[in-house]
Each structure stands twice: as structure tokens, then as C-alpha cells.
C-alpha positions, -999 to 999 in steps of 0.1 A, spaced: 81 655 416 119 654 416 139 663 448 156 691 428 128 704 407 134 739 394 170 742 409 201 751 389 232 733 398 268 736 388 290 704 391 328 705 386 347 675 374 315 665 355 331 646 326 333 613 344 334 594 376 315 609 406 308 641 386 291 623 357 271 602 381 260 633 400 250 650 367 228 619 359 212 619 394 207 657 397 190 659 363 168 629 368 157 647 399 145 678 380 176 700 382 191 720 353 229 710 356 258 730 342 286 705 341 321 721 340 354 703 334 387 708 316 382 675 298 356 685 272 354 653 252 338 635 281 317 665 289 302 668 254 295 631 253 277 633 286 258 664 274 245 644 243 236 615 264 214 634 289 199 656 263 189 625 243 171 614 275 152 646 276 171 658 307 184 694 313 222 695 311 248 717 295 285 714 294 310 742 298 348 737 294 365 752 325 399 752 341 389 755 378 425 765 387 420 798 368 404 824 389 398 846 357 381 817 340 360 807 370 348 843 374 339 845 336 321 812 337 298 823 366 292 857 350 280 838 321 258 814 342 244 844 361 234 862 329 217 830 316 201 815 347 200 845 371 208 823 401 225 790 412 208 767 439 235 741 442 273 739 437 290 705 438 328 710 439 339 677 427 371 683 405 403 670 418 434 650 413 457 628 433 495 624 438 517 600 457 553 612 463 575 610 493 576 642 513 611 651 506 608 644 469 576 667 467 587 698 449 573 734 453 556 729 419 540 696 429 526 712 461 513 742 443 496 720 415 478 698 441 466 727 463 455 746 432 435 718 417 421 702 450 417 733 473 422 767 456 396 756 430 370 751 457 376 785 471 374 802 438 343 783 427 325 792 460 336 828 458 323 832 422 290 812 429 279 825 463 269 859 449 244 841 426 229 822 455 199 834 474 194 802 493 213 771 483 236 742 491 273 737 484 288 703 486 326 700 485 343 668 479 372 660 504 384 624 510 393 598 535 428 611 528 419 640 551 415 616 580 440 589 573 478 594 570 484 578 538 522 575 533 537 596 505 505 617 501 512 648 522 501 674 495 469 655 488 461 650 525 467 688 533 445 699 505 415 675 513 417 684 550 417 721 539 384 716 522 367 703 553 376 734 574 370 757 545 335 743 542 329 747 580 341 783 582 322 794 551 292 775 564 292 795 596 297 828 576 268 823 550 243 804 572 214 802 574 208 809 537 235 788 522 243 753 536 279 742 531 291 706 537 319 684 526 318 647 518 348 622 522 346 594 498 369 564 503 384 546 472 357 549 445 357 529 412 365 558 389 393 564 363 414 584 388 423 556 413 424 531 385 450 551 367 469 558 400 478 521 402 479 513 365 512 496 355 519 482 389 527 444 389 502 438 418 476 462 408 447 437 409 457 426 444 461 461 455 427 471 441 411 443 459 428 452 492 411 486 490 377 469 491 388 445 518 395 474 542 358 484 542 328 470 560 311 464 527 342 444 514 343 464 481 351 499 469 324 525 463 306 530 431 304 567 419 266 565 420 267 558 458 287 590 464 265 609 441 236 598 461 250 615 492 256 646 472 220 645 461 207 644 496 229 674 507 217 693 475 181 686 483 157 701 509 158 669 528 191 681 542 177 715 553 193 711 588 225 698 577 254 723 574 291 723 584 291 686 583 318 664 569 301 630 559 321 599 555 313 578 523 338 551 530 320 521 544 338 524 576 374 522 563 385 551 586 373 533 616 384 497 609 
């Protein structure tokens, strides 16, 4: 038996990186996964890959920054599946810009993609949950004062508190937790340093600042999400779990 047998899970940012890794883990453990992402090419490719393996996955293109689109998506999901058991809010983006150079438009974009989307996805999903688990992706950037990343850090810190307060409101039936990955080997951080003359040295330095002496793989973050999604985490709610190999304590 799989750890998520019979459960319906929604995963945002599912087209690649941690979202794709979680989609693979969740379906392998028996869940039916609805993967959503604004990038539909990767989502459709993942859908074919998992269906070819006999796994239960469907992709839905979705702009998680649009409240109207999010509401419509969950209305469709509710009509088709009746309920949702797991929500993994993984969609996000990153920006590095000095504080005084950060524009109002920059601020609004980062808050919308990283924080507002989590609120809207939860608001649309919770009415479909009788009992369930919500996992929200924050970041070590919520705990470490990375220079030039004020908008990103504020959004990721907000996710932690949003998860705690909502967890208190909707417990005991719905468990709500956040996870804080360190640098993970996905397209987003790779593209973040692309074009820099010292990108190889910089990438290596990310790993050196961990106890494992390497960056995380997306499957390792997905494994923590799987634990929180499963009944194994039945007594875990309101937690913020570091997945950073100690980078925030070194």
C-alpha cells in the first residue's frame, strides 16, 4: 500500500523542480495528483511521462496569481473529484535587487507570486477539504538576511506565519505546515546565477555552507513534503521545517 492511497493532491509549480519531483513521489505513493503551473509545456510532458508509467496525474494550466483563475480551477476540481486531501503550494519565484532599487511593481510581483498565491490557493481549496494536509513552501530566505532580497525574504517569512495562523484556525481537521528549503538544484537558482563569470564557484559555495557539503536535490525536498502529506505526520501542524542541511545554523 502507498502512503497516499486514495488521496487527491493538488501541487502548484508542478512543471519542474520540486513540484515535478513531488508529483512523481505522490503518484508513486498512490495519490491522484492534479499538477498546476503557468508553464504548460513542462506540465504536459510530465503528464505524459507519469501516465505512461500507469500513474494517476493530470495537468492543468493555472496562473496562481489570479484569484479568479484559482477559484475557477478549484471549482472544476471539486466537480470532478468532490474533495481534495493534500495541497502542496510550491509555486514561487526569486528576485535579487537592492532595497532602494526595488520598485513598487517589483514588490507587488514577488508578493503576488510567492505569498498572495498561497493565500488564494488555500482559500479556494479548504472548502473542498474534510480532513487534509496543506504544505506551503517557504525558504531559508525567511530566516537568513540575504542582501538585496528584501521582497523575497518578506514573502517567504509571510508564508510561515500564514501557515501557523491558518493551521490554528482550521485544526484539528486540516494540518497546515511550511517547509524551508535551502538552495536546491533546480532551474530557478541555476538561472538566477546564469551569466555570472564566477557562477561555478558561486554554486559550489552554496553547497559548502551546508553540513552535507552540497546543495539539495529536489527529490529530497519532495520527500519531506510527502511525509507532511501522509498520515505519518498526523501530529504535525503549525510547524516550519528546515530542509537545508544546517545552512541556517552554520
